[in-house]
Structures are given as C-alpha cells and as structure tokens.
C-alpha positions, 0 to 999 in steps of 0.5 A, spaced: 936 354 657 941 348 654 938 342 652 935 338 658 938 342 663 936 339 670 938 346 674 931 349 674 927 342 676 932 342 682 932 349 684 924 348 684 924 342 688 929 345 693 923 351 694 918 346 696 916 344 703 918 337 701 925 339 699 929 336 705 925 329 704 927 329 697 932 324 694 934 326 687 937 320 683 941 322 676 944 318 671 949 322 667 956 321 664 960 326 660 960 334 662 953 334 665 956 331 671 960 337 673 953 341 673 950 336 677 955 336 682 954 344 683 947 343 684 948 337 689 952 343 693 946 347 694 940 342 694 937 341 701 935 334 700 939 328 698 942 328 690 945 322 688 949 322 681 950 315 678 954 314 671 952 308 667 948 303 671 945 296 669 938 295 667 937 291 673 939 297 678 935 302 674 929 298 674 930 298 682 931 305 682 924 306 678 921 301 683 923 305 689 921 312 686 915 316 688 916 321 682 920 320 676 922 326 672 923 328 665 927 334 663 923 336 656 927 338 650 927 342 644 925 338 638 918 337 637 919 331 633 923 327 637 919 323 643 924 320 648 922 312 649 923 313 656 917 317 657 913 310 655 918 306 660 916 311 665 909 311 664 909 303 664 911 304 672 905 307 673 908 312 678 907 320 678 911 324 673 914 331 673 916 333 666 919 340 664 918 344 658 920 350 655 917 350 648 909 349 647 910 343 642 915 339 647 914 332 644 913 329 651 908 334 653 902 331 649 903 324 652 904 326 659 897 330 658 894 324 657 897 320 663 893 322 669 899 322 674 903 327 670 904 334 671 907 338 666 911 344 668 912 350 664 919 353 666 917 360 663 912 361 669 914 364 675 918 359 680 913 360 685 907 359 681 910 352 679 912 351 686 905 351 688 903 346 682 908 341 684 906 341 692 899 340 690 900 335 685 904 331 690 900 332 696 894 330 691 897 324 688 902 321 692 901 313 693 897 313 687 899 309 681 896 306 675 896 299 673 900 297 667 893 295 663 890 302 663 897 305 661 897 300 655 889 301 653 891 309 653 897 308 649 896 302 644 900 305 639 906 306 643 907 299 645 913 295 642 909 290 639 905 296 635 912 298 632 914 290 630 907 290 626 909 297 623 916 294 621 913 288 618 909 292 614 914 296 611 919 290 610 914 285 607 
C-alpha cells in the first residue's frame, strides 16, 4: 500500500450506513489529486478536492468538521505535527495504520475521541467499528485544556524550552 493512500478509508466510509451523508474534504497537490478524482467518482457521499488553501480556510474546515481523518504512515519514528493540531480541535479522529508501530497510533490511543483503524483487518469488521465509534461519540468534544494536560510535552512551548536548553 503506497504511503498515505486515501483509497482504503474512502472505500471503507463508502460502505458505512452514513456514506450518503458524508462530506469528505481532501487537501492535496501533485500526483495524489488524480487518485482522489477516481475515488470521487465512486464515493456515495460528497468528496471535495482542494489544492493549497490559506491557514484561515483550513481552520474553517477543521472547525466545521465532525470527524478529522489521519492516514497513517510507514515511518515509526516520524510523528506528523498535524495529529496534535487535530487533537487541539477536540473533535473525533479516525486514523488508519498498517504497521503495528505506526508513529501516530500511540498518541491517538491516549486521545479518547480517536479510533485507530487497522487496514489489515477485514473491511466489514472496520466498518462496524467506525459505525459504532461515530454513533457513540458524534457531537462529543474534548476541551483544549484537557488535551494540553494529556500531552504536555507536545505543546509548542515544550519544544521552545528544549531548543533553549540545546542552544544555551
């Protein structure tokens, strides 16, 4: 499976009972756009493909979203900063993974409104997990203060302190 391929999650969401009500928004440039256009044709809901957007525009999308999606990677040592940004919104998060030590997984397992989806499992099993997760948690949120308490070492200020220690 190519790195961060959206095919699995789009196909999986398409099988859920929510498919026709889902609005998926992807931000992609380059050769990933062609794949998204193919997926858009098959998706029962609404799939929107955006290229580059301003910070204000992406914040507006994140604020409107019910669920944020993370596509897991294959490098167990590189944690994407966007996962902490996602958690800062206090929303539901669906994250895929296909290696046991996927770097984001250990953080999402500590975040109560995240579901980690193992793409190696049968799609019907994951479909049921997603449906139960969404039905049980839709409209729930987590306050930013609670996120800060759960991940104190991942706040920007923590990194500033480390940099100061290294450079002094």
